[in-house]
C-alpha positions as CSV (number, residue, x, y, z in Angstrom):
1,M,-26.0,110.7,-103.3
2,K,-22.5,112.2,-103.5
3,T,-23.7,115.4,-101.9
4,I,-25.3,113.6,-99.0
5,L,-22.0,111.7,-98.4
6,A,-20.0,115.0,-98.6
7,L,-22.3,116.6,-96.1
8,I,-21.9,113.6,-93.7
9,I,-18.1,113.7,-94.0
10,A,-18.1,117.5,-93.5
11,T,-20.2,117.2,-90.4
12,V,-18.0,114.4,-88.9
13,A,-14.9,116.4,-89.6
14,M,-16.4,119.5,-88.0
15,F,-16.9,117.7,-84.7
16,A,-13.6,115.9,-84.8
17,V,-11.6,119.1,-84.6
18,P,-10.7,120.0,-81.0
19,T,-11.8,123.4,-79.8
20,A,-9.5,126.0,-78.3
21,S,-10.6,125.2,-74.7
22,Y,-9.3,121.6,-75.1
23,A,-6.0,122.8,-76.5
24,Q,-5.5,125.2,-73.6
25,A,-6.3,122.4,-71.0
26,A,-3.7,120.2,-72.6
27,E,-1.1,122.9,-72.6
28,R,1.7,122.3,-70.2
29,C,3.9,124.8,-68.4
30,R,7.4,125.5,-69.7
31,D,10.3,127.4,-68.2
32,D,12.4,130.0,-69.9
33,K,14.5,127.4,-71.6
34,G,11.4,125.7,-73.1
35,K,11.6,122.6,-70.8
36,F,8.5,121.2,-69.2
37,M,8.0,122.0,-65.5
38,K,5.4,121.7,-62.8
39,C,2.7,124.4,-63.3
40,P,2.5,127.0,-60.5
41,A,-0.5,126.7,-58.3
42,P,-3.2,129.3,-59.0
43,A,-3.3,132.2,-56.5
44,A,-5.6,131.6,-53.6
45,A,-8.6,134.0,-53.7
46,T,-8.9,136.0,-50.6
47,S,-12.2,135.6,-48.9
48,N,-14.1,138.6,-47.7
49,R,-16.5,136.4,-45.7
50,C,-15.9,135.3,-42.1
51,K,-17.7,133.1,-39.6
52,D,-17.7,133.4,-35.8
53,A,-17.1,130.5,-33.3
54,K,-20.8,129.5,-33.5
55,G,-20.6,129.1,-37.3
56,K,-22.7,132.1,-38.2
57,F,-21.5,134.8,-40.6
58,A,-19.8,137.7,-39.0
59,K,-18.0,140.9,-40.0
60,C,-14.3,140.0,-40.6
61,G,-13.0,142.6,-38.2
62,T,-14.8,141.3,-35.1
63,P,-12.9,139.3,-32.5
64,G,-13.0,135.5,-33.0
65,A,-14.1,135.7,-36.7
66,K,-12.2,133.5,-39.0
67,P,-12.2,133.7,-42.8
68,I,-13.9,130.9,-44.7
């Protein structure tokens, strides 16, 4: 009976520990002095796809093509 109880407690404890992904998500940005600050926005990914005026995909170098 004690071994079953120990297994149950160990299983519950294993799922109660946060994983590294949760810890990274909760991490806040700090400046050089260690104070909290607003995190910088992630860099915008440049798109290598463009659409023409009609909404169809077009080569990005063609006149009237706009990146999406």
